[in-house]
N, C-alpha and C positions, 0 to 999 in steps of 0.2 A: 859529590865528595863530602865527607864529613868535615865539618868547620867547628871552631869554638866560639862560643856566644857569651858574651859579658852584658848582663842586664844591671843597670845601676839606679838605684832609687837615691836622689841627693838627701842631704842631711837637713831636710824641712820637717816641720810637725805635721804629723797626720795620724789619725787615729785608726785608719784603715790600710791595709796592704795595698800595693799597686797593682789593681786588677788588670790593667793593659799589659804591663810587663809580663805578669803571670800567664797571660794568654799567649803572649809571644814566646814563652818558654815552652809552652804545649806545641805551638806551630814549629819551632825548631827541632824538638825533640821528634815529632812526627817525620822528620826529614833525616833523622839518624845523627843530628848534631849534638855536641856537648855543650851543656848549659850551666852557667855560674850566675847567682843572683847575689847582689851584695847592696848593702846600705852606706851611703857617704863616701869618702874617699880613703882607700886602703890598699894595700899591697894584696893582689889576688893570687899570686903564685903560678899564674899561666898566662901565656901570651894569647889573647883573643884576636879571631879574625874579622869580628864585628862587635861593635859596641851600641847598646840602646841606652838612652838615658831619658827618664821620664819628668815631667814637670807637674806642678799643681797650680795654686792660685798665682796670678800675675804678680801679686806684692811678695811672693817667696822666690823671685827670681835669682836672688844672690846665691843661695846654695847650689842652684842649677848651674850657673855659670862657673862657680867653683869646681863642681863636679866634672863638667865639661873640660875645663882646662887642666885640671889635674890628670885626667885619663888621657887626654891628647898629649900632654907632655911625656907620659910615660910610654905611649904606643902612638908615636908620631904617625906610622903609616897605615895605621888600623881606621877604617872608616867608622865615623861615629854619628849616629842619627839620634836627634833630638825630638821628642814629640811630647804630647800631653796637653793640658789646658792652656797653660801659659804660652807654649809654642803656637798653639792653634789661634790664640787670641791675638798675639803679638809676634808675629814670625819674625818681622824685621828686626825687633829688639832682641829677640832669642837668637838670630844669626850672629849677633855681636859676641856670643859666648865663645865662638870658634869651631862649633859643630860643623861637620861636613855636609850635613843635610837636615834641614827642618821639616818634619812631617806635620802636616796640618789635618786634624780631623782623626777619624778612626782608622785602624789598619784592617782593611776588609777582609784579608786572609785570616786574620786571627779573631776576628769579633765573634764568631759564633762557637768558638772552642772553649772546653772546660779549663779554666785556669789551673796551673801547676800548684795546687795548694800544699804539696809536699815541701815546697821551698819556704813555707812559713808554717811550720809545724805548730807554733805556739797559738795560730789563729784558729777561731772555733765557729765561723760562720760562712756559709756559701753565699757569696754576694753574686746577684743575678739581675740582668735586664730582661724583663718578659717583654719589653717594647723599647723603642726609642723615641725621641721627639715629644712634643706636646700639643694639645690642641688649643692651648692658650698662646699668646703672644705679649707677656709681660715684658714691659722694656727694661726692668731692673735684672732680667734673667739672661744668661748666656745661651740657654738651650735653643732658642730660636736661630740664632747665629751657628751653632755648633752641630745640630741635628735637625731642626726644621719641625715639620709636622710628623704625626706618629707614624712610625714604620717598623719593621722587623718584629711583628707581633708574634709572640710564641704561644701557643695553646696548651703546651705542656712544659715545665721546667725540671721534672724529675730527673732527667739524665743530667742536669747540671749541678746537683746537690752532691758534694763530697760525702763519701760514706762515714767518715768520722766527725762530721759537723753535726752539731745540735741545733744550729740556727739557720734560718734563711733569711737573708737581707735583701730586700727588693729596692734597687736603685731607679726604678721608673720614675720618670718626671712627673706623669699623671695618669697613673694606671687605671683610674676609675672612668676616664674619658676614652677607653679603648675597648674595642668589641671582645677581646680575650678575657676581660676582667673575671667573668664568672668562672671560666675553665680554670683559671689560675687559682682562684679562691677555693673552688671545690677540690682541686688537687691538694692545697696546703692543708685542708681540713683532713684529709685522708692521710697524709704524711705524719701529721700530729707533732710536727717540729715547732720550736719557737719561731714566730715570724715578727719581721720588723720591717715596716714600710717606711724606709729610711728618709725618702724625700718628703714625705708628708702626703696625706690624701686631700682632695679638692672637696671642701664642705659644700660646695654648690651641687655636687653631684652624689652627695650621701644621702641616698633614699631609703625608705624602711627596708627594701630589699638589700641594699647594701650592708645596712647595719646588721641584719639578720646573718648575712655571711661572715661578717667581721667577728660576731659574737661565737661562731664555731671555731674560730682560731685561737691558737696559744699566742696571744698578744700580752706582752709585759706592759705595754703602753702604746698609745696611739698619737700620731702627730698630724695636726690640721694647721691651718695658716689664717691669719687675720691681717692681711696686707693693707687694706684700706676700709674706710667705714662702710662702704657698700657691700662688703661680704658679711657684715654684722648679723643680718637677719637669717641668712643661711647657715652660718656658724652656729647661732643659737639653736636653731631648729635641728642641726645635725647632732648637737650635744644632746638634746632631747630624745632623738631617735637611738643613739647609742645607749642612752641609759634605759630607755624602754625595752631595749634588746638585752640588758643585763650588764652593760659596761659601766665601769666607774668614770665619772667625770674627773676625778682627782688623778687618774692615770690617762689623762689626755693633755698632751703638751701642745700648745698652740703658738707656732711662730709668729713674732709680732714685729714686722718690719718698721724701722723708723729712720730718720735722717735721709729720707728720700723726698717725696713730694708733700708728704705731711709735715705738721709743725709739733711742738711739745704738747700742746693742749689736745690735739687730735690723738696722739700716741697714748696720752694719759687716759683719754675717755675708752681707748681700745683695751688698754690693759685693766681698767676698772670693769669694763664689761666682762673679760675673761675671768677674773678673779670672782666677780659677783655670780657668775654661772657656774662656778666650782671648778673650774680648769685651771691648768698651769700656763702661765704666760712666759714664753721664752723670747726675750727681746733679740732682735737680729739687726745690728746696726749695718745700713746700706753702705757698700763700697762700690764705686765705679767698676765696671767690668774689667777694664785695662789698667787700673791703677797700680803703681809700682811702690807705693807706699801704704802700709796698712794703718787705718785709724787717721788719716791725714785728710780725708774729705769731710767738710761740713757744708751742708745743703744751705740753700738761702734762707730757709725758714728756722734754722737751728743755730745755735752759738756752741763754741766750744764748751762753755760753761755748762749749758743744757746737756751736752752729751757726757760730760764728766760726771753730772748729777746722776745719770742713768747708771754709768759704770759703777759708781759708789753704792747706789741703792741695790744693785745686783750683787755686789760683794757682801753688803752689810745686812740687808734686809731678806734677800733671797738665799737659794740654795744651788750650788754649782751654776751660778749664772742665771738661774731661773727665778721667777716669782711665783711661788705655789700658793694655794688659797688656804694660807694658814689664817686662822680666826683673826688674829690681830693685824695682819697684813690686810685681809679683805676690809676690816673696820677702817683702817687708816685711809685706803683709797676710796671707799665710797663715802666717807666723811669729807674728804679733801675737796675743796671748791676749784683747785687748779694743779696744774703739773708741778708748780714750785712747792705747794704744800705737800702733795703726794710723795714726791721725791726728796724732801727735806730729811735730813737725818739729826736728831737731837744729840746733843753731846753726851758722851758715855758716861753714865753715872758711877760713881764710885761704889764699889761692892761694900756692904755692910760686914763688919768683922765677923768672921764666923759663918757667913752665908755664902752659899755658892750660886753662882748665875744659873738661871734655869735655861736648859737647853731645849730648843726647837725639836719636835718630832716630825720628821717629813715623811710625806707619802712615798709609796714605793714608785718610783718613776725614773727614766734615764733622759739625759739630754741629747740633743742632736749635734750636728756639726755646726761649725761656727757660721758657715755661710751657704745655706741650702740652695740658692738659686743660681750658683756659679756652675754648678752640675759636676759630674765626676766621670766624664765621657770617654775622651781619648785617652791613648796611653801617653 
């Protein structure tokens, strides 16, 4: 029997459309059901027989609770299911929202379906998982809890690409660690679409062969990570291999984790390494996986003053929150003897009358999401 489905994305910030909800839309359409997708709390104009509400990071829980309560007030007898990252990591807290059911993890029936991209016509990128899980077991990451070891490997993604899209966005957690990597890279080269390995690539697995495959793709920029000093030699070598294959270091963004097990001096040295190697550092402040308040956590080795220094430097010295290898910025960090000196800001000098401030010329690159390690997995 045909039923009406309401899919709700709460009013939290997200640069990307809700992939899980769009897959659920396809699932219900295949059953002949009527589907409506909305964002935030609004009058929908019809009475749904079932409601799905998604969630994102745990610290974005308030808009989720507001959405659940709004739609449960309007449709008291309609079953409402709440899923997503927050619901999967904190199901007991999510239950306080008043949802009829909390779904933990992926929705198996919808996982392998092509999302209903027509519901978000403004969006121009096919988001795809060529695999789930990760070979690593990083303690700061939610992937081991949500997905576990590598699974669901796809050796072709062609059918998952929406015909009107010009980009392919891979959300694999560590695609280079999977046996299907070469098949996917070869297919992407044939398709000639713009490619974005959104979660980043593992520098420790970036061999000469991998660099050659990457050089064949239409990459506007590439993402790597420098989570701890032990990764440094592998990262430096990866940048050398990418450059040898014809890829610009200035178009490589390196996620730089801080406020975790490191301290300010360790973070300063890693940022200095990245800038001196000619790549872009994108500082990533650690948030506990189940935190309910953003930017509230301060690790034992950091102080709030230190963290505020990084935040200010990103705004004043950087571009879009990142620290690109501008000549002046490289010089500042390589000459600094400490975190304090590197992240210090001089008082703004008054402009001379009739003179205009000189604008930085930034390289062509794009930033990533604010928190790469939380994952974007369940609906």
